[in-house]
N, C-alpha and C positions, 0 to 999 in steps of 0.2 A: 113694465113697458109694453110687453106683448099683449096683455089683457086689455089695456086701454086702447091700443091700436086696433085690436079686433072689434071692440065696442064702437069705435068711431070710424071704422073702415068705410062704411057707405058714404059718410059725409066727406072724409078725406079723399076718397076716390073720385067722387063727383066734382069736387072743387078743383081737382088737378086736370080736368079735361080741357079747360081753356085757360090760357094765361091771363085773360081779362078777369077771371074769377079768383085771382090770387089773394085779393083782400079777404075773401070769404074763407079760403083755405087757411090763411094766417090766423083768423079767429078760431077755427077748429084746432089748429096746431097749438094755440095758446091754451086751450082747454086740455089738450093732450099733455102739454108740458106741466101745467099746474097740477093736473090729476096725478101725474107721475111723482112730482115733488111730495105732495101730501100723502099719496099711497105708500111711498117708500119711507115715510116717517120724518120728512124734512119740513122745517118751518122757515120760509124765507123772511129775512129781515133786511130792509133796504134803507140806507141812509143816503140822502142826495144833497149835494151842494147846489144843484141846479136841476130843474124839472125839464123833461122831454116834452116839447110842445106838439100838440096834435096837428097833423097835416104838414109837418116840416120833415125834410130829409136830413139824415145825419150819417156819419161814419161811426159806427159803434165798435169800440175796440176794448178787449179785456185780456187778462192773463188766462192761459188755457192749461188746466190741470186735471180735468174730470169730465165725464159724460154729463154731469149735472150742469156744466157751463151752458150747454144748449138750453136746458130747461129753465135755468135762471135768467138767461137772456130773453126768453119768451115771456117770462113772468114780468121782467122789468119794463119792456117796451110794448105799449099798446099800438104804436105806429107800426104798420107793416114794414118788415125788412127782409132782406134775402141774405142767407148765409153764404159765404165763400168758404169752401172746405175741400179737403183732399178727396180725390176720386175713389180711394180704397173703400170708403164707408158705403159706397153704392153697392158693394157686394153683400152687405148684411141682409138677411132675410126680412121681408116685409118693410122694415124701416128703410132699407136701401132703395126700395121702389119709390117711395115718396121723396126720399132724399135727392135722388137723381132727377126727378121731375120738377122739383121746386127750388133746388139750390144751384149755385154756380160752382161747378166742379173744376178742380185744377190738378194737373200733373206737374208738380214743382220741378221735375227733372226735364221738362220740355219747355223750351222758349216759346214755341208755337202755342202751347196750351196757355202759358201765362199771358201772351198777347191776346188770345181769344177771351180769356177771363176779363181782361181790362176792357175790351170792347163790349162784352156783355154787361159788365157793371155800369158802363156809361149808358147803355140802353135802358137798364132798369132805373137808374137815377133820373133819366129824362122822363120816365113815367111817374116820378114822384115817390119811388120806393127808397127806403134807407138801405144801407149795406152793413152787414156785420162781418168783420174779419178778426180772427185771433192772430195778431201780428207776429207771434213767435213762429208761426208756420207749422205748428204741431206741438205735441206734448213731449218735453225732454225725457230721454231715457234715464238720465241721471236724476234720481229723486232728490239729491241735495241742491239742485239748481232752483233758486227761488223764482227767477224770471230769465228766460233765454233771450238772446239778442233778437231784436225785431227785424222783420223784412220790410222792404220799401213800399209794397203794393198799396196798402191802406192809405198811406200818406200822399202818394202820387195821385191817387183817385180823389182824395179829399181836396187837394190843392187844385187839381184840374177842374173840379166841379164847384169849388168855392163853398163847400159845405162844412159845417162845424164837426169837429171830432169830439166824441163822447168817451173819455177814458173811464173804464169801470174796473174795479178791483174785486175779484172773488176771494174772500178771505178764508173761508172754511171748506171750500169744495174739495180741495186736495186731501184733507184729512178725513172728510166725511165719506167720499166715494172716489178713491183714486183708481187709476188704471192698473190695479194689482188685485188679483183674486184673493178673497178671504180677508180683505182689509176694509175698514170703513165703519161707520156708525150713524144711526139716526140722530136728529137734533137740529139746531138752528144753523142756517146757512146765511152768513152775512155778506152783503154786497155794498160797495161804496161807489156812488156815482160822483166823480170829481166834477169840478167846474169845467165847462166846455172850452175847447180851444178853437178860436176862430181861424179860418184860413183866408179871410177876406184880404185881398191885395197881395197875397203871397204868390210866389212862383216856385218852380221846381228847384231853384237854387236854395230854397228854404227848407227843403225836404228833410235833410239830416237834422237840423235844429228842431224841427217839428217832431220828428221821431224820438229824439232824445227827451223832449219835454214830456211826451206821453209816457215814455218808458219810466222816467223818474217819478212821475205822479203815481203810477201803478205800483212801482217797487216800494215807494215810501210807505204806502198803506199795508203792503204785505209784511214789511218789517215791523 
């Protein structure tokens, strides 16, 4: 990861200087993500019930078990999207610099931070950018948990902006590259893109039902 960031540093740095250049940054970030996958010995294999259409905004949601989730999401979507993630990752060297300049950071212990994230997501969606949220809110500490309960944020945003939700299941990421040192292996990383869920004509009263639909779609494929 470090080698690829160093090689791409001039392009990554220049494209983060202006927010209007985000689409260019996203293209370079995809090169970074795909180069990491291949360089670490992983082969992405994607199966899709429905294709992501160019120029459309979506709410991308997936299970979160590995650092490879970020790389795989960049591999899957050619449409520019913005990650919503925990602010702690901004402390990582080099990666953290680009992370805090291009992603929407949230302190989940702060109601004010969560409100600011909601407002920033609205602003990005108004500019035609998709949003990516891992709705578990983080990687569960208990390795036996297949899929932790979902937070509300992704579903509130999708309903508010009437954008489709794209449920994605990462099947092999946890086994291949978990958040545990000295575990993992190279090989195929399978991802399954489920049929999209429309939020047209839904309101916030439908949030819980929508969240459960996405949860069970993703969980069924993990099982």
